[in-house]
C-alpha positions, 0 to 999 in steps of 0.5 A: 869543326867536324868537316863532315857536318855543319849547321846545315848538315851539308854532305861532304866528299868521302875522299877529300873530306872537305868539299861539298858532295857533287856525285855518288858512286852507286857501286862503291857507295861513296860520296864524291866531289867533282875533283875527286871523281877522276881519282876514284875511277882511275883503277877501272872505270867499269867497276864504278857508276857515277851518278848525281848525288840526288839519284844515288842508290838507284842502280842495282848491283847484279851478281856476276855469272859463275859460268860467264864471269864477264857477264851479269846475271839479269835472270833467274831460272825457275826450273833450276830453283831460281838459279842466277843466270846471264843471257849466255846461260839461257842459250846453253844446253843446260837451260834449254826449254827452261823458264826464266824471270827478270831478276828486277821483278823478283828483286822488287817483290822481295823488297816489298816483303822486306819492308812488310817484315820490317814493319811487322817486327817494328810495329807489332812483334817488338812491342809485344815482347816489350809488353811481356818484358814490362809485365815480368819486371812488374811482377819481380818488383812487387815480389818482395812486398807480397812475400813480406806480407806473407812473412808478417802474417806468419809472425803474427800467428806465431806470437800467439803460440808458446816458445816451442812453436818458434822452431815451426815458425823458423821452418816455415819462414825458410820454406817461404824464402825457398819458394821466393827464390824459386819464384824469382828464378822462374820469372828471371829465366822467362825474362832472360829468354824474352830479352834474348829473343828481343836481342835477336829481333834487334839483330834481324832489324839491323840486318833488314835495314842494311839490306833495305839500304843496300842495292846488292841483289844477292842478299835481297834475293837470298833473304829468308823471312824470320816472321814465322819464327818470331810470330810464335810469341811465348806464353804470358807467365803468371806465377801466383804467390803462395798463400798462408792458411791459419789453423787452430792451435793443437800441440799434438800437431803443431806444424800442420795446425799452425798453417799451410803454405800453398805450392807455387802456382804457375799459369801460362796464357797463350798470346797470339798476334791478332790480325785485328791489330791497329796497324794491320792492313784491313781488307774487305771482301769484294762485292763481285770477286774477279777472275784473274787467270785460268791455268789448264793443267791437262789432268782428266780430273784435277784434285788439289792445288797449293801455292809455290810462290807468287808466280806458281802453283803445284797441282795433282789429280788421279795420276802419279804426276804432280805438276808445277805451273807458272801463272801464265799456264806454262808447265815448269816441272813434273814430279812422279810419285815414288809408288806410281800412284796418285798422292792424297794431298800436296803442300809446300813447306817453309823452305819451298820444298814439295811434300806429298802424302802417299796412300799406298806406302802410308808415308809423307814424302818430301821432294828436294832438288828433284829427289824424293825423301821419306819424311813420315811412315805410318803403321796401321794408319794412312796419311790423308791431307796436309798443312804446313803451320805458321811455325813450320810444323806439319799437320796431317789428317790420318785414317785407320786402315779399317776406316773407323777412326780419323785424327789430326797429328802434328809433326815437327820434322818426323817427330809426332808432337800432338794428336787431336781426335776426341772432344771433351766428352770423349766423342770423335771430332771427325768422321772415320769413313773417308780419307777426304779431310782437307786441313788448314791453319788460321792466323789465330792458330785454329786448326780447320778441317773440312770433313767431307763425310760429316758435311761440316767444317770442324775447327779446334784451337791449337790445343785441340779443343773444339771451338765450333762446327759449320754445317752449311748456310741455308740457301734457295739456290744452293739446295744440295747437301753441303759436302766441303772439300778444299779449305784455306784461310787468308790474311784476314782470318777468313776461312774459305771452303769449296762446296763441290755439288753447289759449285761455289765457295763458302767464306766464313769468319774466324768464329764460324759465321757465314759471310758470303759465297763466291759463286761467279767466275764461272766456277764448276765443281770446285775442289782444292783451294789455296791462297798466296801471300797477296791473298789471291785465291787459287781454285781447282775445278775437278772436271774442267781440270783448270786452276782459276786465280781469283781476286776476292779482297779489296 
């Protein structure tokens, strides 16, 4: 009988492999019986942590400090890009005046993210890929039957013709077979790509499961989510069978009159992950949104705010300084723009780097490790507001230098991928007389622009086709013209935009229907907006120069 198992599936000691387990080494992850404990810790006692078997895997394994190897790192330095530090490091000259956070708290937060990613990969993304796989396999399975039917129709038509038409029939059959091969190749290629991605997802799930089982701090802290990458589902492929069109017999034009085979028709249908999935977390809007915290920024007039992580925000005003604060209001970092002028907008990319648009240099710049790099340079146009999409692309609202035209441009890195400027009738989608056009992407990949001069929120789909415009909601108390500024979205695909002159925030659904205002929390002159991963809303107040953190979902 296998000594490691029995009818009751009793856990055995990993050393002697016979005795029933009594304890567990939380550092080495080894099952131990009582007699084997001493043998296990003989090398160095401090390298092991023996705990009762029922309390195994509860001890966190901290990284050793690189500067002070004898100490463990229980803290992260926020000013040094979340560098692991020990207690001795905090008193060093290098970290004087820096902000530190407890590794354990960050570890717990990251563990929650990993659990959510695992659940989303397991319950949403993987089943979608399986659905696409089955659809392609069904198309492949029915492929020969469809082509056999076509061949039969051609043969019946050929039987009515004279002997000389046989050459034409053979030629058309050959053409059918060639299209069949091409059709199969297209479907097989798409199927192979789907299976390859599924394999990557399985590998990712295995890695996530290992991290979840592990108590090692470093792999958990260093974990980078791949949800953005896998959430961009491939288009659903539908390749239509060619058809055979019969024609009257005419010997002078045998081939053309015998019939016609339509070209292979390939259509793709974009698939997006719906936030209304059955296992999605549905959150309702609070009857009375709650003010959670207020951060005083020190600007004379505060413009925009963008979320860095769960613990901090970047802000900018009418100065060259871009400031980063934690939720307690402590200033973590200040970046000066390259040209010494105020930025048009700021945003944080998927790597956590700060991006800002410089109206004077007509550039979009990236701040990485304290250094400013030029990412995009425009000619004849000026960069306005910014948005990083779920796939990592950058959306930029740009205006012609003479303020007569505006458009949205999608970039991948520094490469222009898409331009959105006109509707189906050739009319401009956006007003051309101002730079103020905050932009965001919704969960369904719609692109939402708060066009201040037009007094409208303009929403197009990811292909740039106009979906709807919102020009405000009739109200007795909100009687000043609707002139939106900041705009953002949440996990429920709600769209939130600031109404500066009426001192409130409009909440819309993804189809442009007004849901309610946020007009409490002593809001005054709301300007910029952002929402963090936990659906906390951050609002910048222009004249008060405060950032308010507001809970608005249950």
